N, C-alpha and C positions, 0 to 999 in steps of 0.2 A: 561626296557627302551620303553618307548610308543613314537611313532611317529604319526605325525598326515599329510594324505596328503589330498589334497583338489582335486576334481575331476569335471571337467565342463560335467555338463549331457545335454548341448544344450539349457538350458533354462538359464535367466538370474539369478538363484538363482546357489549357489555352493553346492555340497553334498560333507559333510566331512564323512570321514572313519578313524577310529583308528587303528593302526596296530600293534600288541604286537611284539617285536622283543626279541630274545634272541640268545646268542653267541653259535651257533651250534658247535660243536666239529669234528663230522665225519660225511661222506656224508649220512649216515644213517640217523641221524638227520635232514640235510639239507633239503633231499628230503622227508623224512618221509617213506623210504621203507628200507628193508634189502637187501642190495647189496653186503653184506658180503659173502665170498666163502661158508661159512658153512649154509647160509639161517637163522642164527639167532646170537643174541648177547648173549646168555646163555649158557654157556658150557654145563650143566646139561641137556638141552634140546637135544641138538646135540649128545651128549652121548647115552640118551637113545632111539633116534632115530637110531644109528647105531648100537647098542647092538641087536635092532631085526631085522637086515640086513642078507641076505644070505651071502654066500662066495663069489658069482657071484655079487651081489650088492655092497660089499664093494670093489670089485674090480673095478668097474665101478665108484663108490665115489671117490676111489684114483686116479683113472686117470682124473675125473673130477677136483679135487682139487690140481692135479698136481703134486702127489708122486706118487712112483714106488709099483704096487701092490705086492702083495706075495701069496703063495698058502697057507699061514696059516691065519687063520681068526684071531687069536688073536693079532697076528704081526699088522696086518692092523688095528685093532681096536686102539691098542696101538699109531702106527704111527698116524692115524688121531685125537686122541686125544690129542696128542703133538702140532700136527699142530694147530688143532684148539685155543688151549689154547696160543700158541705162536702168531697166529694172531690177536687175541683179545686184549692180552695184548699190542701190538703193537698199536693195532686201539685206545685202553682207553689212554695210554700214550702221542699218537702224538697232541692231543687237548690242553693237559696239559701247562699251560706256566710257564716258568722257574721263579723260584723264585729269587728275587734280592738276591745279596752278600751284607750283612752288612760289612762295614770295621770298625776296631777298630779305637782306638784313635790314634794309632802311625801311622797307614795306613792313616788315613784321614790329619795328619800332614805333612805326604810326599806327599800325592796330592794336598793340598794345597800351598805347597812351588813349587812345579810344575804348578801350575794354574798361580801362580803370576809373573812367567817367571825367578825364581830362579833354577838355575841347580846345 
């Protein structure tokens, strides 16, 4: 969808500019930045990042993300991966519009009766 805005430039003529607008679904898309807790919208990129971290770095990452740190490196990586997948899945589904429910003929007949005032 394109909209046209007119802006006065202080002279007798008007400057016209066209702004392309799209339907953004997440804050990252609206602001053009990555505000996710995990710093990316690609889980594989995040997994590669945490797989190279030391135990102390993983503990700091767990605290930063809001998870309880552990002494075992493999447990922290597993928890961070689960949290990342869950967070990104929620972000992906939050912007989707609900699909309309299609009623069958019998349901439409009942709805038509109630709409006309017949109970």
